[in-house]
C-alpha positions in Angstrom: -11.4 24.3 9.3 -7.9 23.0 10.1 -9.0 20.9 13.0 -6.4 20.2 15.6 -5.6 18.9 19.1 -2.6 18.0 21.2 -0.2 20.0 19.1 -1.2 18.6 15.7 -3.3 20.2 13.0 -4.7 19.0 9.7 -2.4 21.5 7.8 0.5 19.2 8.7 -0.9 16.2 6.8 -3.2 17.6 4.1 -1.6 17.4 0.6 -4.6 18.5 -1.4 -8.4 19.1 -1.1 -11.0 18.6 -3.7 -14.2 20.7 -3.5 -17.4 21.2 -5.3 -19.5 24.4 -5.5 -23.2 24.8 -5.7 -23.1 24.9 -9.5 -21.4 21.4 -9.5 -17.9 22.8 -10.5 -15.1 20.8 -9.0 -11.8 22.5 -7.9 -8.7 21.1 -6.3 -6.6 23.1 -3.9 -3.0 22.3 -2.8 -1.9 22.6 0.9 -0.5 26.0 0.2 -3.7 27.1 -1.6 -5.8 26.2 1.5 -4.3 29.1 3.6 -4.4 27.1 6.8 -4.6 29.2 10.1 -6.2 28.4 13.5 -9.6 26.8 12.8 -9.7 28.4 9.4 -9.0 27.6 5.8 -9.8 29.1 2.4 -12.9 26.9 2.4 -14.3 28.1 5.7 -15.9 31.3 4.4 -16.6 30.0 0.8 -19.4 28.3 -1.0 -17.2 25.2 -1.5 -18.0 21.8 0.0 -15.1 19.4 0.6 -15.6 16.1 -1.2 -12.1 14.6 -0.9 -8.8 15.2 0.8 -5.5 13.6 0.1 -3.3 13.2 3.2 0.4 12.8 3.2 1.6 10.9 6.3 5.1 10.2 7.6 6.6 6.7 7.9 7.5 5.7 11.4 7.9 2.8 13.8 4.6 1.0 14.2 5.0 0.4 17.9 5.8 4.1 18.6 2.9 5.3 16.5 0.5 2.9 18.2 1.8 4.1 21.6 1.1 7.7 20.6 -2.4 6.8 19.3 -3.2 5.0 22.6 -2.0 7.9 24.7 -4.0 10.5 22.7 -7.1 8.3 22.8 -6.8 7.9 26.6 -6.5 11.7 27.0 -9.5 12.3 24.7 -11.6 9.6 26.4 -10.8 10.9 29.9 -11.5 14.6 29.1 -14.2 14.7 26.5 -17.9 13.7 26.7 -17.8 10.9 24.2 -20.8 9.1 25.8 -23.3 11.7 24.5 -23.9 13.1 20.9 -22.3 16.4 20.1 -20.8 18.3 17.3 -17.4 18.3 19.1 -15.7 21.3 20.6 -18.3 24.0 20.3 -16.3 27.2 20.7 -13.0 28.5 19.3 -10.2 29.3 21.8 -10.4 33.0 22.4 -7.2 35.1 22.2 -7.0 35.1 26.0 -7.6 31.9 27.8 -9.8 28.9 26.9 -13.5 28.8 26.1 -14.1 25.9 28.5 -12.5 27.7 31.4 -14.5 30.9 30.7 -17.7 28.9 30.4 -17.0 27.0 33.7 -16.0 30.2 35.5 -19.3 31.8 34.3 -21.1 29.0 36.2 -22.5 27.4 33.0 -21.0 23.9 33.3 -23.9 21.4 33.4 -26.4 24.0 32.3 -29.4 22.5 30.5 -31.6 24.1 28.0 -34.4 21.8 26.8 -32.6 18.8 25.4 -29.1 20.4 25.2 -26.6 20.7 27.9 -23.2 22.3 28.5 -21.2 19.1 29.2 -20.5 18.5 32.9 -17.3 16.6 31.8 -15.9 19.3 29.5 -17.7 22.7 29.4 -16.3 23.4 25.9 -18.8 20.9 24.5 -22.6 21.2 24.1 -24.1 17.8 24.2 -27.4 16.3 23.3 -28.7 14.9 26.6 -32.4 14.5 25.9 -33.4 14.5 22.2 -32.2 18.0 21.6 -33.1 19.6 18.3 -30.9 22.1 16.4 -32.7 25.1 18.0 -32.1 23.8 21.5 -28.3 23.6 20.8 -28.3 27.0 19.1 -30.3 28.7 21.9 -27.9 27.2 24.5 -24.9 28.5 22.5 -26.5 32.0 22.5 -27.0 31.8 26.3 -23.3 30.7 26.7 -22.0 33.4 24.4 -24.0 36.2 26.0 -23.3 35.1 29.6 -19.5 34.8 29.0 -19.5 38.2 27.3 -21.5 39.8 30.1 -19.2 38.4 32.8 -15.8 38.7 31.1 -16.2 40.9 28.1 -15.0 38.1 25.8 -17.2 37.1 22.8 -16.9 33.4 22.1 -17.1 32.3 18.5 -18.5 29.0 17.3 -15.9 26.4 16.3 -18.6 24.4 14.6 -19.8 25.6 11.2 -23.5 26.6 11.3 -25.4 26.6 8.1 -28.6 28.4 7.4 -28.9 30.6 10.5 -27.0 33.2 12.5 -26.0 33.2 16.1 
């Protein structure tokens, strides 16, 4: 899905991706074949499952690289709810604004539905706070999507890939 954060994206380091389809056929795609865009690749809407990725990294000064890693980890730790299970950032960034800001402005930060909760640390995450099942998370996502749409006319889209059901 071309994950990214803090100005970096997977498209910058992926050299090739090996996939398998439901018939067991294996296919390899180059970086160019992958058609990377924001939170999307050629694989996103396909029947392929990624089984391997070859990354091409740049050489650099170890101390500088470690400093950048430390800084990014501190940002991530201070802003994201890493103390609770989640599937990561739940919604894509809409064309105008940020999903987390819209969710917070809609008064949903900290909202609980059964075992799932809109994180009170970062409202862009739905976390498992009390033995949530898949349906708890999906139902809470539906509540968030409809509430944000009703209040702001913006339809949030899942950033996570959901298999076997529709929102």
